[in-house]
MDTraj code that builds the backbone (N, CA, C; nanometers):
import mdtraj as md
import numpy as np

residues = "THR VAL GLY GLN VAL SER SER TYR MET ASP SER GLY GLY SER ARG PRO ILE TYR ILE HIS GLU LEU PRO LEU ILE ARG ASN VAL LYS ASN ALA THR LYS ILE PHE ARG TRP PRO GLU LEU ASN ALA GLY LYS ALA LEU PHE TYR GLY LEU VAL PRO ALA LEU ILE HIS ILE ALA ARG LEU GLU GLU LEU ARG LYS THR GLN HIS LEU SER PHE GLN LYS VAL GLU GLU ALA ILE ASP VAL CYS VAL LYS ASP GLY LEU VAL THR ASP LYS SER VAL ARG TYR LEU LEU ALA ASN PHE VAL ASP GLY GLU LYS ARG LYS VAL MET LYS PRO LEU HIS GLN PHE MET ASN THR ALA GLU GLU GLU LYS LEU ARG TRP ILE PRO ILE TYR MET THR LYS VAL LEU ASP SER LEU VAL ILE ARG VAL PRO SER LEU ASP".split()
xyz = np.array([
    [-5.4060, -2.1583, 2.9581],
    [-5.3021, -2.2252, 2.8812],
    [-5.2289, -2.1295, 2.7887],
    [-5.2946, -2.0219, 2.7463],
    [-5.2280, -1.9258, 2.6584],
    [-5.1042, -1.8691, 2.7271],
    [-5.1171, -1.8358, 2.8555],
    [-5.0031, -1.7845, 2.9298],
    [-4.8910, -1.8862, 2.9378],
    [-4.9262, -2.0132, 2.9539],
    [-4.8254, -2.1181, 2.9609],
    [-4.7528, -2.1327, 2.8278],
    [-4.8278, -2.1302, 2.7181],
    [-4.7652, -2.1412, 2.5867],
    [-4.6763, -2.0207, 2.5617],
    [-4.7245, -1.8999, 2.5958],
    [-4.6438, -1.7791, 2.5772],
    [-4.5155, -1.7870, 2.6577],
    [-4.5238, -1.8327, 2.7826],
    [-4.4047, -1.8456, 2.8666],
    [-4.3062, -1.9433, 2.8048],
    [-4.3582, -2.0550, 2.7553],
    [-4.2716, -2.1551, 2.6941],
    [-4.2032, -2.0977, 2.5701],
    [-4.2806, -2.0291, 2.4872],
    [-4.2254, -1.9748, 2.3628],
    [-4.1202, -1.8682, 2.3918],
    [-4.1386, -1.7917, 2.4974],
    [-4.0434, -1.6872, 2.5324],
    [-3.9197, -1.7411, 2.6034],
    [-3.9251, -1.8672, 2.6486],
    [-3.8147, -1.9235, 2.7261],
    [-3.6961, -1.9648, 2.6400],
    [-3.7147, -1.9709, 2.5099],
    [-3.6047, -2.0102, 2.4232],
    [-3.5805, -2.1597, 2.4235],
    [-3.6797, -2.2380, 2.4638],
    [-3.6660, -2.3835, 2.4646],
    [-3.6407, -2.4365, 2.3244],
    [-3.5838, -2.5559, 2.3155],
    [-3.5488, -2.6114, 2.1852],
    [-3.6558, -2.7049, 2.1293],
    [-3.7565, -2.7378, 2.2099],
    [-3.8620, -2.8256, 2.1598],
    [-3.9538, -2.7476, 2.0673],
    [-3.9922, -2.8093, 1.9555],
    [-4.0788, -2.7367, 1.8607],
    [-4.2235, -2.7305, 1.9086],
    [-4.2920, -2.6267, 1.8670],
    [-4.4359, -2.6139, 1.8892],
    [-4.4995, -2.6101, 1.7514],
    [-4.5966, -2.6943, 1.7303],
    [-4.6651, -2.6976, 1.6025],
    [-4.7959, -2.6218, 1.6151],
    [-4.8140, -2.5267, 1.5278],
    [-4.9345, -2.4442, 1.5292],
    [-5.0223, -2.4880, 1.4131],
    [-5.1453, -2.5227, 1.4438],
    [-5.2383, -2.5666, 1.3412],
    [-5.3452, -2.4603, 1.3202],
    [-5.3821, -2.4426, 1.1972],
    [-5.4889, -2.3488, 1.1641],
    [-5.6214, -2.4026, 1.2167],
    [-5.7069, -2.3109, 1.2598],
    [-5.8408, -2.3503, 1.3039],
    [-5.9152, -2.4182, 1.1895],
    [-6.0001, -2.5148, 1.2198],
    [-6.0841, -2.5714, 1.1137],
    [-6.1810, -2.4631, 1.0674],
    [-6.2037, -2.4559, 0.9394],
    [-6.2880, -2.3505, 0.8834],
    [-6.4005, -2.4089, 0.7997],
    [-6.5070, -2.3318, 0.7892],
    [-6.6174, -2.3651, 0.6998],
    [-6.5670, -2.3439, 0.5567],
    [-6.5802, -2.4419, 0.4738],
    [-6.5318, -2.4318, 0.3348],
    [-6.6447, -2.4009, 0.2357],
    [-6.7691, -2.4245, 0.2779],
    [-6.8802, -2.4051, 0.1864],
    [-6.9988, -2.3488, 0.2657],
    [-7.0335, -2.2238, 0.2377],
    [-7.1400, -2.1570, 0.3128],
    [-7.2752, -2.2240, 0.2885],
    [-7.2981, -2.2687, 0.1682],
    [-7.4258, -2.3347, 0.1371],
    [-7.4434, -2.4599, 0.2243],
    [-7.3383, -2.5390, 0.2375],
    [-7.3447, -2.6571, 0.3247],
    [-7.3603, -2.6161, 0.4712],
    [-7.2936, -2.5082, 0.5102],
    [-7.3009, -2.4609, 0.6491],
    [-7.4429, -2.4192, 0.6857],
    [-7.5168, -2.3620, 0.5910],
    [-7.6557, -2.3234, 0.6213],
    [-7.7377, -2.4457, 0.6590],
    [-7.7071, -2.5587, 0.5974],
    [-7.7782, -2.6829, 0.6293],
    [-7.7291, -2.7418, 0.7615],
    [-7.5976, -2.7465, 0.7785],
    [-7.5393, -2.8053, 0.8995],
    [-7.5880, -2.7324, 1.0246],
    [-7.5878, -2.5976, 1.0191],
    [-7.6273, -2.5178, 1.1350],
    [-7.7759, -2.4849, 1.1364],
    [-7.8484, -2.5354, 1.0383],
    [-7.9916, -2.5072, 1.0249],
    [-8.0179, -2.3575, 1.0362],
    [-7.9419, -2.2829, 0.9543],
    [-7.9466, -2.1363, 0.9576],
    [-7.9573, -2.0851, 0.8142],
    [-8.0792, -2.0826, 0.7597],
    [-8.0974, -2.0420, 0.6202],
    [-8.0484, -1.8995, 0.5908],
    [-8.0489, -1.8136, 0.6940],
    [-8.0062, -1.6747, 0.6743],
    [-7.8541, -1.6576, 0.6759],
    [-7.7810, -1.7648, 0.7066],
    [-7.6347, -1.7560, 0.7064],
    [-7.5882, -1.7277, 0.5638],
    [-7.5096, -1.6222, 0.5503],
    [-7.4561, -1.5885, 0.4188],
    [-7.3042, -1.5719, 0.4306],
    [-7.2396, -1.5442, 0.3201],
    [-7.0932, -1.5328, 0.3197],
    [-7.0454, -1.4225, 0.4142],
    [-7.1150, -1.3115, 0.4176],
    [-7.0753, -1.2008, 0.5048],
    [-7.0785, -1.2394, 0.6522],
    [-7.1879, -1.3033, 0.6939],
    [-7.1981, -1.3468, 0.8339],
    [-7.0911, -1.4509, 0.8652],
    [-7.0733, -1.5455, 0.7739],
    [-6.9738, -1.6507, 0.7965],
    [-6.8341, -1.5900, 0.8096],
    [-6.8020, -1.4929, 0.7266],
    [-6.6714, -1.4274, 0.7348],
    [-6.6566, -1.3483, 0.8640],
    [-6.7641, -1.2845, 0.9098],
    [-6.7590, -1.2080, 1.0346],
    [-6.7175, -1.2974, 1.1510],
    [-6.7595, -1.4234, 1.1468],
    [-6.7219, -1.5192, 1.2505],
    [-6.5975, -1.5988, 1.2117],
    [-6.5232, -1.5463, 1.1142],
    [-6.3950, -1.6048, 1.0761],
    [-6.4054, -1.7417, 1.0120],
    [-6.5231, -1.7783, 0.9655],
    [-6.5500, -1.9105, 0.9099],
    [-6.5249, -2.0231, 1.0112],
    [-6.5192, -1.9856, 1.1386],
    [-6.4919, -2.0820, 1.2460],
    [-6.6236, -2.1480, 1.2877],
    [-6.6340, -2.2801, 1.2708],
    [-6.7612, -2.3481, 1.3016],
    [-6.8133, -2.3219, 1.4425],
    [-6.7275, -2.3234, 1.5424],
    [-6.7743, -2.3026, 1.6804],
    [-6.8342, -2.1639, 1.6978],
    [-6.7731, -2.0618, 1.6398],
    [-6.8266, -1.9261, 1.6523],
    [-6.9593, -1.9125, 1.5780],
    [-6.9697, -1.9765, 1.4630],
    [-7.0947, -1.9730, 1.3867],
    [-7.2051, -2.0451, 1.4654],
    [-7.1711, -2.1569, 1.5254],
    [-7.2675, -2.2315, 1.6064],
    [-7.3193, -2.1451, 1.7223],
    [-7.2282, -2.0794, 1.7924],
    [-7.2683, -1.9953, 1.9053],
    [-7.3534, -1.8782, 1.8576],
    [-7.3144, -1.8192, 1.7451],
    [-7.3935, -1.7080, 1.6908],
    [-7.5348, -1.7543, 1.6573],
    [-7.5465, -1.8732, 1.6039],
    [-7.6791, -1.9282, 1.5724],
    [-7.7605, -1.9488, 1.7007],
    [-7.6965, -2.0017, 1.8048],
    [-7.7666, -2.0179, 1.9330],
    [-7.8148, -1.8836, 1.9860],
    [-7.7288, -1.7821, 1.9756],
    [-7.7672, -1.6485, 2.0226],
    [-7.8882, -1.5975, 1.9477],
    [-7.8897, -1.6197, 1.8175],
    [-8.0029, -1.5733, 1.7375],
    [-8.1307, -1.6477, 1.7748],
    [-8.1206, -1.7782, 1.7935],
    [-8.2388, -1.8579, 1.8274],
    [-8.2950, -1.8233, 1.9644],
    [-8.2051, -1.8055, 2.0601],
    [-8.2484, -1.7856, 2.1989],
    [-8.2513, -1.6395, 2.2418],
    [-8.2070, -1.5531, 2.1540],
    [-8.2018, -1.4091, 2.1833],
    [-8.1225, -1.3806, 2.3105],
    [-8.0183, -1.4595, 2.3324],
    [-7.9305, -1.4406, 2.4471],
    [-7.7859, -1.4440, 2.3986],
    [-7.6964, -1.3964, 2.4814],
    [-7.5556, -1.3952, 2.4447],
    [-7.4850, -1.5157, 2.5046],
    [-7.4236, -1.5950, 2.4184],
    [-7.3468, -1.7113, 2.4614],
    [-7.1978, -1.6900, 2.4414],
    [-7.1629, -1.6045, 2.3484],
    [-7.0228, -1.5803, 2.3170],
    [-6.9646, -1.4872, 2.4227],
    [-6.8703, -1.5376, 2.4983],
    [-6.8109, -1.4592, 2.6060],
    [-6.6918, -1.3787, 2.5540],
    [-6.6874, -1.2542, 2.5924],
    [-6.5749, -1.1685, 2.5563],
    [-6.4886, -1.1384, 2.6785],
    [-6.5029, -1.2181, 2.7842],
    [-6.4259, -1.1947, 2.9063],
    [-6.2756, -1.1970, 2.8797],
    [-6.2276, -1.2933, 2.8018],
    [-6.0840, -1.3022, 2.7715],
    [-6.0379, -1.1813, 2.6910],
    [-6.1240, -1.1330, 2.6010],
    [-6.0902, -1.0130, 2.5235],
    [-6.0734, -0.8955, 2.6182],
    [-6.1687, -0.8800, 2.7096],
    [-6.1621, -0.7688, 2.8049],
    [-6.0379, -0.7788, 2.8932],
    [-6.0038, -0.8998, 2.9363],
    [-5.8842, -0.9185, 3.0188],
    [-5.7578, -0.8819, 2.9413],
    [-5.7508, -0.9202, 2.8153],
    [-5.6344, -0.8868, 2.7326],
    [-5.6250, -0.7356, 2.7113],
    [-5.7385, -0.6714, 2.6911],
    [-5.7394, -0.5259, 2.6738],
    [-5.6960, -0.4587, 2.8039],
    [-5.7400, -0.5115, 2.9188],
    [-5.6951, -0.4588, 3.0481],
    [-5.5421, -0.4594, 3.0563],
    [-5.4817, -0.5698, 3.0154],
    [-5.3351, -0.5802, 3.0177],
    [-5.2729, -0.4764, 2.9247],
    [-5.3282, -0.4626, 2.8053],
    [-5.2758, -0.3644, 2.7088],
    [-5.2821, -0.2228, 2.7650],
    [-5.3950, -0.1882, 2.8264],
    [-5.4121, -0.0538, 2.8824],
    [-5.3188, -0.0343, 3.0017],
    [-5.3186, -0.1317, 3.0931],
    [-5.2360, -0.1238, 3.2150],
    [-5.0870, -0.1114, 3.1813],
    [-5.0434, -0.1832, 3.0779],
    [-4.9018, -0.1823, 3.0399],
    [-4.8653, -0.0668, 2.9466],
    [-4.9618, 0.0215, 2.9191],
    [-4.9340, 0.1382, 2.8352],
    [-4.9105, 0.1043, 2.6887],
    [-4.9668, -0.0056, 2.6429],
    [-4.9470, -0.0481, 2.5038],
    [-5.0410, 0.0215, 2.4059],
    [-5.1480, 0.0800, 2.4581],
    [-5.2505, 0.1381, 2.3710],
    [-5.2168, 0.2835, 2.3426],
    [-5.1784, 0.3095, 2.2179],
    [-5.1492, 0.4448, 2.1708],
    [-5.2148, 0.4613, 2.0341],
    [-5.2175, 0.5842, 1.9852],
    [-5.2703, 0.6044, 1.8502],
    [-5.1937, 0.5179, 1.7504],
    [-5.0623, 0.5121, 1.7673],
    [-4.9778, 0.4352, 1.6754],
    [-5.0094, 0.2854, 1.6839],
    [-5.0232, 0.2315, 1.8056],
    [-5.0506, 0.0876, 1.8191],
    [-5.1871, 0.0516, 1.7616],
    [-5.2837, 0.1417, 1.7718],
    [-5.4161, 0.1156, 1.7142],
    [-5.4091, 0.1229, 1.5617],
    [-5.3314, 0.2159, 1.5071],
    [-5.3116, 0.2204, 1.3618],
    [-5.2467, 0.0907, 1.3137],
    [-5.1474, 0.0428, 1.3891],
    [-5.0831, -0.0848, 1.3552],
    [-5.1836, -0.2004, 1.3602],
    [-5.2699, -0.1960, 1.4600],
    [-5.3729, -0.2987, 1.4742],
    [-5.4613, -0.3030, 1.3495],
    [-5.5025, -0.1859, 1.3042],
    [-5.5861, -0.1777, 1.1839],
    [-5.5096, -0.2231, 1.0602],
    [-5.3817, -0.1870, 1.0511],
    [-5.2995, -0.2304, 0.9377],
    [-5.2847, -0.3820, 0.9379],
    [-5.2722, -0.4399, 1.0566],
    [-5.2599, -0.5852, 1.0670],
    [-5.3821, -0.6551, 1.0113],
    [-5.4968, -0.5941, 1.0266],
    [-5.6200, -0.6538, 0.9753],
    [-5.6089, -0.6771, 0.8253],
    [-5.5296, -0.5928, 0.7581],
    [-5.5105, -0.6038, 0.6138],
    [-5.3889, -0.6897, 0.5777],
    [-5.2746, -0.6634, 0.6432],
    [-5.1511, -0.7305, 0.6005],
    [-5.1087, -0.8494, 0.6859],
    [-5.1662, -0.8659, 0.8041],
    [-5.1371, -0.9814, 0.8877],
    [-5.0033, -0.9814, 0.9580],
    [-4.9320, -0.8697, 0.9576],
    [-4.7994, -0.8671, 1.0190],
    [-4.8090, -0.8753, 1.1707],
    [-4.7512, -0.9802, 1.2248],
    [-4.7593, -1.0110, 1.3681],
    [-4.7013, -0.8998, 1.4552],
    [-4.5928, -0.8388, 1.4118],
    [-4.5250, -0.7368, 1.4923],
    [-4.6128, -0.6149, 1.5172],
    [-4.7178, -0.6022, 1.4415],
    [-4.8030, -0.4840, 1.4528],
    [-4.9113, -0.4966, 1.5596],
    [-4.9252, -0.6132, 1.6201],
    [-5.0349, -0.6358, 1.7132],
    [-4.9828, -0.6462, 1.8560],
    [-5.0503, -0.5775, 1.9477],
    [-5.0148, -0.5862, 2.0891],
    [-5.0198, -0.7326, 2.1315],
    [-4.9134, -0.7802, 2.1922],
    [-4.8972, -0.9222, 2.2220],
    [-5.0148, -0.9852, 2.2977],
    [-5.0749, -0.9178, 2.3958],
    [-5.1879, -0.9820, 2.4648],
    [-5.3069, -1.0136, 2.3735],
    [-5.3125, -0.9515, 2.2562],
    [-5.4246, -0.9742, 2.1644],
    [-5.3993, -1.0884, 2.0669],
    [-5.2781, -1.1429, 2.0639],
    [-5.2461, -1.2497, 1.9691],
    [-5.3387, -1.3704, 1.9829],
    [-5.3881, -1.3951, 2.1022],
    [-5.4712, -1.5136, 2.1249],
    [-5.6044, -1.5106, 2.0507],
    [-5.6439, -1.3943, 1.9978],
    [-5.7717, -1.3833, 1.9273],
    [-5.7559, -1.3890, 1.7765],
    [-5.6406, -1.4356, 1.7354],
    [-5.6100, -1.4460, 1.5937],
    [-5.6113, -1.5919, 1.5517],
    [-5.6292, -1.6124, 1.4246],
    [-5.6100, -1.7440, 1.3666],
    [-5.4683, -1.7428, 1.3117],
    [-5.3789, -1.8159, 1.3754],
    [-5.2380, -1.8142, 1.3395],
    [-5.2050, -1.9405, 1.2623],
    [-5.1756, -1.9252, 1.1340],
    [-5.1396, -2.0413, 1.0535],
    [-4.9942, -2.0327, 1.0083],
    [-4.9457, -1.9131, 0.9887],
    [-4.8084, -1.8937, 0.9452],
    [-4.7300, -1.8323, 1.0597],
    [-4.6001, -1.8553, 1.0624],
    [-4.5198, -1.8141, 1.1767],
    [-4.5270, -1.6649, 1.2072],
    [-4.5161, -1.5801, 1.1094],
    [-4.5135, -1.4360, 1.1354],
    [-4.6398, -1.3638, 1.0892],
    [-4.7444, -1.4374, 1.0588],
    [-4.8694, -1.3761, 1.0132],
    [-4.9819, -1.4084, 1.1103],
    [-5.0663, -1.3098, 1.1345],
    [-5.1841, -1.3262, 1.2190],
    [-5.3063, -1.2851, 1.1379],
    [-5.4126, -1.3596, 1.1505],
    [-5.5370, -1.3233, 1.0836],
    [-5.6442, -1.3000, 1.1884],
    [-5.6995, -1.1805, 1.1864],
    [-5.8074, -1.1456, 1.2788],
    [-5.9335, -1.2214, 1.2431],
    [-6.0067, -1.2588, 1.3456],
    [-6.1444, -1.3040, 1.3282],
    [-6.2263, -1.1771, 1.3499],
    [-6.2987, -1.1303, 1.2475],
    [-6.3622, -0.9981, 1.2535],
    [-6.4446, -0.9694, 1.3788],
    [-6.5160, -1.0673, 1.4318],
    [-6.5961, -1.0401, 1.5516],
    [-6.5064, -0.9948, 1.6671],
    [-6.3856, -1.0503, 1.6758],
    [-6.2928, -1.0101, 1.7819],
    [-6.2345, -0.8716, 1.7545],
    [-6.2040, -0.8419, 1.6295],
    [-6.1535, -0.7082, 1.5958],
    [-6.2576, -0.6033, 1.6340],
    [-6.3835, -0.6293, 1.6028],
    [-6.4914, -0.5364, 1.6361],
    [-6.4974, -0.5129, 1.7870],
    [-6.4907, -0.6206, 1.8635],
    [-6.4977, -0.6095, 2.0093],
    [-6.3773, -0.5328, 2.0642],
    [-6.2580, -0.5628, 2.0147],
    [-6.1373, -0.4935, 2.0605],
    [-6.1469, -0.3443, 2.0321],
    [-6.1848, -0.3085, 1.9114],
    [-6.1939, -0.1664, 1.8767],
    [-6.3014, -0.0954, 1.9589],
    [-6.4169, -0.1592, 1.9751],
    [-6.5224, -0.0998, 2.0583],
    [-6.4729, -0.0755, 2.2010],
    [-6.4058, -0.1743, 2.2576],
    [-6.3564, -0.1620, 2.3949],
    [-6.2475, -0.0565, 2.4071],
    [-6.1587, -0.0503, 2.3097],
    [-6.0506, 0.0486, 2.3156],
    [-6.1045, 0.1913, 2.3104],
    [-6.2041, 0.2131, 2.2266],
    [-6.2627, 0.3472, 2.2154],
    [-6.3254, 0.3894, 2.3483],
    [-6.3898, 0.2957, 2.4170],
    [-6.4531, 0.3261, 2.5454],
    [-6.3488, 0.3483, 2.6545],
    [-6.2485, 0.2632, 2.6592],
    [-6.1497, 0.2687, 2.7683],
    [-6.0424, 0.3745, 2.7524],
    [-6.0139, 0.4113, 2.6284],
    [-5.9069, 0.5072, 2.6026],
    [-5.9645, 0.6188, 2.5149],
    [-6.0419, 0.7093, 2.5755],
    [-6.1101, 0.8135, 2.4972],
    [-6.0153, 0.9100, 2.4262],
    [-5.8873, 0.9116, 2.4650],
    [-5.7927, 1.0028, 2.4015],
    [-5.7473, 0.9550, 2.2638],
    [-5.7872, 0.8355, 2.2219],
    [-5.7478, 0.7860, 2.0894],
    [-5.8113, 0.8709, 1.9806],
    [-5.7349, 0.8955, 1.8762],
    [-5.7876, 0.9734, 1.7615],
    [-5.8730, 0.8878, 1.6716],
])
top = md.Topology()
chain = top.add_chain()
for i, resn in enumerate(residues, 1):
    res = top.add_residue(resn, chain, resSeq=i)
    for name in ("N", "CA", "C"):
        top.add_atom(name, md.element.get_by_symbol(name[0]), res)
traj = md.Trajectory(xyz[None], top)
């Protein structure tokens, strides 16, 4: 569906698209009870972007010692970035700057889907995805500084 939404947005259609912010955990103390995860702290919650579904999956991974969170879509988006020649030292610097300032223009378009988008021109990284993207880029593009 991401491709369909992107195609629609690029088509110049006149119908509006409403973008809603992801639901977020507002209180870590309550989240420790809800997810039955006493070790959940503010740092861990922030790493998962305060997104309840990601926190839930992380808790399952910890309990079962298995990986439930799939990064297949991240890898596919990185494949597109590499194939299309979007990955350069400059684009990676922009990616890191975006983590701080949220400027949408600084992020390779295939990676937009891993952001929490609440404002029209601002993107907010969910740290677990930023970590995965950077790890993958370093492996796939060894020429990066």
